[in-house]
C-alpha positions as CSV (number, residue, x, y, z in Angstrom):
1,M,2.5,-10.5,33.6
2,Q,4.5,-10.9,30.1
3,D,4.9,-7.9,27.7
4,G,1.9,-6.3,29.3
5,F,-0.6,-9.2,28.1
6,R,-2.2,-11.7,30.7
7,D,-2.2,-15.4,30.2
8,G,-1.1,-15.2,26.2
9,R,-4.3,-13.0,25.7
10,F,-5.0,-9.9,24.9
11,P,-5.7,-6.9,27.9
12,V,-9.3,-6.3,28.0
13,D,-8.3,-2.7,29.1
14,A,-7.6,-2.5,25.4
15,L,-11.2,-1.3,24.6
16,E,-12.1,2.3,23.8
17,R,-14.4,4.2,26.7
18,S,-15.6,1.1,28.3
19,G,-12.0,-0.4,29.7
20,G,-13.5,-3.5,28.7
21,M,-15.3,-5.9,25.9
22,K,-18.4,-5.3,27.3
23,K,-21.6,-7.1,26.1
24,A,-24.7,-5.3,27.4
25,L,-27.7,-7.5,27.9
26,W,-31.5,-6.1,28.0
27,G,-32.3,-8.0,30.9
28,V,-28.6,-7.2,33.1
29,M,-29.0,-3.4,31.8
30,A,-32.2,-2.8,33.2
31,A,-30.7,-4.3,36.6
32,G,-27.5,-1.9,36.3
33,M,-24.9,-4.4,35.5
34,V,-22.4,-4.9,32.6
35,V,-20.9,-8.4,31.4
36,S,-16.9,-8.0,30.9
37,M,-15.9,-10.7,27.8
38,M,-12.7,-11.4,26.6
39,L,-12.8,-12.3,23.0
40,S,-10.3,-14.3,21.0
41,G,-9.5,-16.9,18.4
42,V,-10.5,-17.2,14.7
43,G,-13.6,-18.4,13.0
44,E,-14.3,-19.1,9.5
45,A,-14.9,-16.4,7.0
46,A,-18.4,-16.0,6.2
47,P,-19.9,-14.6,2.9
48,L,-19.5,-10.7,2.7
49,S,-22.8,-8.8,3.1
50,A,-24.7,-7.3,0.6
51,D,-23.8,-4.0,1.5
52,A,-20.1,-4.3,1.6
53,K,-20.4,-6.2,-1.8
54,T,-21.5,-2.9,-3.5
55,D,-18.3,-1.0,-1.5
56,G,-15.7,0.2,-4.0
57,Q,-13.2,-0.4,-1.3
58,V,-14.4,-3.8,-1.0
59,R,-15.1,-4.9,-4.6
60,N,-11.7,-4.1,-5.9
61,L,-10.4,-6.7,-3.6
62,P,-9.9,-10.6,-4.4
63,Q,-12.6,-12.3,-2.5
64,N,-11.1,-15.2,-1.7
65,G,-8.9,-13.5,0.4
66,W,-10.8,-12.5,4.0
67,R,-10.5,-13.5,6.7
68,S,-12.2,-13.3,10.4
69,L,-10.6,-11.0,13.0
70,G,-8.1,-12.2,15.6
71,G,-9.5,-10.5,18.6
72,L,-12.9,-11.3,18.0
73,D,-15.0,-14.5,18.9
74,R,-15.5,-17.1,16.7
75,V,-19.0,-18.2,15.5
76,K,-20.8,-21.1,13.6
77,S,-23.1,-19.0,11.6
78,G,-24.3,-15.5,11.0
79,E,-22.4,-12.5,9.5
80,I,-18.8,-11.4,11.1
81,V,-16.6,-8.4,10.6
82,Q,-13.8,-9.5,8.1
83,V,-10.5,-8.5,7.4
84,Q,-8.1,-8.7,4.0
85,T,-4.4,-7.1,4.2
86,L,-3.2,-5.2,1.5
87,D,0.5,-4.6,0.5
88,G,1.4,-1.5,2.3
89,P,4.7,0.8,1.1
90,G,7.5,0.3,2.7
91,G,7.4,-1.3,5.9
92,D,3.7,0.7,6.5
93,V,0.7,-1.9,7.0
94,S,-2.8,-1.6,5.3
95,L,-5.5,-3.7,6.0
96,V,-9.5,-3.2,4.9
97,Y,-12.2,-4.1,7.0
98,A,-15.6,-5.4,5.5
99,M,-18.5,-4.9,7.8
100,P,-21.7,-6.9,7.9
101,K,-24.8,-5.3,8.4
102,V,-26.2,-3.3,11.5
103,K,-28.7,-5.1,13.2
104,A,-31.2,-3.1,15.6
105,V,-33.2,-4.6,18.3
106,K,-35.6,-2.6,20.1
107,A,-37.1,-3.5,23.4
108,K,-39.5,-1.9,26.0
109,V,-37.4,-1.2,29.1
110,K,-38.3,0.6,32.4
111,L,-35.7,2.3,33.8
112,P,-35.0,3.5,37.2
113,L,-35.1,7.3,37.8
114,A,-31.5,8.0,38.1
115,A,-30.9,6.1,34.8
116,G,-33.2,8.5,33.1
117,G,-36.6,6.9,33.9
118,N,-39.8,8.4,34.1
119,G,-42.0,5.5,35.9
120,E,-43.1,4.5,32.2
121,E,-41.7,1.9,29.7
122,Q,-39.4,3.1,27.2
123,E,-38.3,2.1,23.9
124,L,-34.7,1.7,23.8
125,T,-32.4,0.1,20.7
126,S,-29.6,-2.2,21.1
127,L,-27.2,-2.2,17.9
128,F,-25.0,-5.1,16.7
129,L,-22.4,-5.5,14.3
130,G,-22.1,-9.2,13.8
131,N,-19.4,-10.5,16.2
132,A,-17.9,-7.3,17.1
133,P,-18.4,-6.1,20.9
134,T,-20.2,-3.5,22.0
135,T,-18.9,-0.7,24.4
136,G,-19.7,2.5,26.1
137,A,-18.8,4.5,28.9
138,A,-21.3,5.6,31.3
139,G,-24.1,7.4,30.1
140,E,-22.9,7.3,26.5
141,P,-24.3,5.5,23.9
142,V,-23.4,1.5,23.7
143,L,-22.2,0.9,20.1
144,P,-20.5,-2.0,18.0
145,L,-16.6,-1.3,17.8
146,V,-14.1,-3.2,16.0
147,P,-10.7,-4.1,17.7
148,C,-7.7,-4.6,15.3
149,Y,-4.5,-6.4,16.1
150,V,-1.9,-5.9,13.9
151,V,1.6,-7.1,13.5
152,L,4.0,-4.9,12.1
153,P,6.8,-6.1,10.7
154,E,10.3,-6.8,12.4
155,G,12.5,-4.4,13.2
156,R,9.5,-1.6,12.7
157,A,8.3,0.8,15.1
158,Y,4.7,2.6,15.4
159,A,4.5,5.9,13.5
160,G,1.0,6.7,13.3
161,A,-2.1,5.5,11.8
162,S,-4.9,6.7,9.6
163,V,-8.6,5.2,8.1
164,T,-9.9,5.5,4.9
165,T,-13.9,5.4,4.9
166,G,-15.9,3.1,2.5
167,K,-19.7,3.3,1.8
168,F,-22.0,5.0,4.0
169,V,-25.4,3.0,4.8
170,E,-28.2,4.8,7.2
171,L,-30.6,2.2,8.7
172,P,-34.1,3.2,7.9
173,G,-36.3,4.6,10.9
174,T,-34.9,6.4,14.0
175,Y,-33.7,5.0,17.1
176,R,-32.9,5.6,20.9
177,V,-30.1,3.9,21.3
178,K,-29.6,3.0,25.0
179,H,-26.8,4.0,27.7
180,A,-24.0,2.5,29.3
181,Q,-24.4,2.2,33.0
182,P,-21.6,1.8,35.4
183,A,-20.0,-1.8,36.7
184,I,-21.1,-3.1,39.8
185,P,-17.9,-3.8,42.1
186,L,-17.8,-7.3,42.6
187,L,-18.0,-7.1,46.6
188,P,-20.6,-8.3,48.7
189,D,-23.6,-6.1,49.1
190,A,-22.6,-3.8,46.1
191,K,-25.6,-1.8,44.9
192,P,-25.7,-0.8,41.3
193,K,-25.5,3.4,41.0
194,Y,-27.3,4.4,37.8
195,V,-26.6,7.3,35.7
196,A,-28.7,9.0,33.2
197,P,-28.0,9.5,29.4
198,D,-25.5,12.3,29.2
199,P,-27.1,15.6,27.8
200,A,-24.2,16.5,25.9
201,I,-24.3,13.6,23.5
202,Y,-27.9,12.9,23.4
203,G,-29.6,16.6,23.4
204,S,-27.3,17.2,20.0
205,D,-27.2,15.7,16.6
206,D,-23.7,15.9,16.2
207,P,-22.5,12.3,15.0
208,F,-21.3,9.9,18.0
209,P,-18.2,8.7,18.2
210,A,-16.9,11.7,16.3
211,D,-13.9,10.0,14.8
212,T,-13.7,6.5,13.1
213,L,-10.3,6.0,14.7
214,G,-10.5,5.3,18.1
215,T,-7.9,5.0,20.8
216,V,-4.5,3.2,19.8
217,R,-2.0,1.0,21.6
218,V,1.0,-0.2,21.2
219,Q,2.5,-3.7,22.9
220,K,4.8,-6.5,22.9
221,K,4.3,-10.3,22.8
222,R,6.4,-12.2,23.1
223,G,9.0,-10.3,21.1
224,V,6.4,-9.0,18.3
225,T,5.2,-6.0,18.1
226,I,1.5,-5.4,17.8
227,V,-0.7,-2.4,17.4
228,I,-4.1,-2.5,19.2
229,V,-6.5,0.0,17.3
230,N,-10.3,0.3,17.7
231,L,-12.3,1.3,14.6
232,N,-16.0,2.9,15.3
233,P,-17.8,1.8,12.0
234,V,-21.5,2.7,13.4
235,V,-22.3,6.2,13.8
236,Y,-25.1,7.6,16.0
237,R,-27.1,11.0,15.6
238,P,-29.1,11.2,19.0
239,K,-31.2,13.6,18.3
240,S,-32.4,12.9,15.2
241,G,-32.4,9.1,16.1
242,A,-30.3,8.5,12.6
243,V,-28.0,5.5,12.7
244,S,-25.3,4.7,10.2
245,C,-22.8,2.3,9.3
246,Y,-19.4,2.1,6.9
247,T,-19.6,-0.7,5.0
248,S,-15.6,-1.0,5.2
249,L,-13.3,1.2,7.0
250,K,-9.4,0.8,5.2
251,L,-6.8,0.9,8.2
252,D,-3.4,2.2,7.2
253,I,-0.5,2.1,9.8
254,Q,2.8,4.0,9.1
255,T,6.0,2.6,10.5
256,K,9.9,3.6,11.1
257,P,12.5,1.8,11.6
258,E,13.1,0.8,15.2
259,E,15.1,1.9,17.3
260,P,18.0,-0.7,18.9
261,T,17.8,-1.5,22.5
262,F,21.0,-0.8,23.9
263,D,20.6,-2.7,27.5
264,T,20.5,-6.5,25.8
265,K,18.6,-7.8,29.0
266,L,15.7,-5.9,28.7
267,E,15.3,-7.5,25.0
268,V,12.6,-9.8,24.4
269,K,13.2,-12.4,21.6
270,Y,10.8,-13.7,19.2
271,R,9.4,-16.9,20.7
272,P,6.5,-18.8,18.7
273,D,4.0,-20.5,21.2
274,K,2.4,-23.4,20.0
275,S,0.0,-24.2,22.6
276,R,-1.4,-20.4,21.6
277,P,-0.5,-19.3,18.5
278,L,-0.1,-15.7,17.6
279,G,-1.3,-16.0,14.3
280,N,-4.8,-16.9,15.7
281,Q,-4.9,-13.6,17.3
282,V,-4.2,-11.2,14.7
283,D,-5.4,-9.8,12.0
284,N,-2.4,-10.1,9.6
285,P,-0.5,-13.2,10.4
286,G,1.7,-13.4,7.6
287,A,3.5,-10.5,9.1
288,L,4.9,-12.9,11.5
289,Q,7.1,-14.6,8.8
290,S,9.2,-11.5,9.0
291,Y,9.9,-12.6,13.0
292,E,10.5,-16.2,12.0
293,A,12.9,-15.2,9.3
294,A,14.8,-12.8,11.5
295,S,14.8,-15.5,14.3
296,A,16.5,-18.3,12.0
297,K,19.3,-15.5,11.4
298,G,19.7,-15.1,14.9
299,G,18.4,-11.3,14.5
300,A,14.8,-11.2,16.0
301,K,14.2,-9.4,19.1
């Protein structure tokens, strides 16, 4: 393992609550299984959704500056999550993420009793947000999540993060969003262990998740400092069945001067990778220019 990464790709355990990028399919969910996926690559930017275009946080930005996210699947068609880099003060980094429309897919499912079933079919909803993955800890609602991979300028360290929300749009109707089941160990004769919906969540009308800013991690890859941030644009109120989504989220990452490494043997120098370009795996590839410039002068770590 190199710089906390595997095979030149981002670690799957960067996702909040689930420990992995999981897309729970209806047929798989009925059997209690979860499929884990690694997502990477950059796709072509698609037209912004109608809701995002009316978002003031998005409307005031150049329309030709949007790009797809480095940590999400390439898609040939359909709406995708998109990002645009802003000029941050000093060495800080600011990005705006534009969200596609949330799609709610309802299906009749007969859950096992241990999973909260009552012996009859129930109408449960799967929520999708373009090419964003869905995730959820066992017993919690399975919701879309936006993983952000942000390069800090050379010589800067992470100091904090904040999110500014854009337009808030509520889907018409009410929904019973499906809950996640534990993953089945990849062992012979392993059997699924079902869990019921968490009553503390499903019995409340408090917004879930409570914060749009999820987990934040800092890692190094080939000498580049990358901040991994999970954003929660979709909000679910279980008791009333309301589902809403922010059409944009502005992520501000504060930085500070990086402390020097006194043991030169521990320093990781910047090294470009022609076979797996790092610029295709992050949301602000322009920030890599600071590492290239410092490396040309012999100063990039």
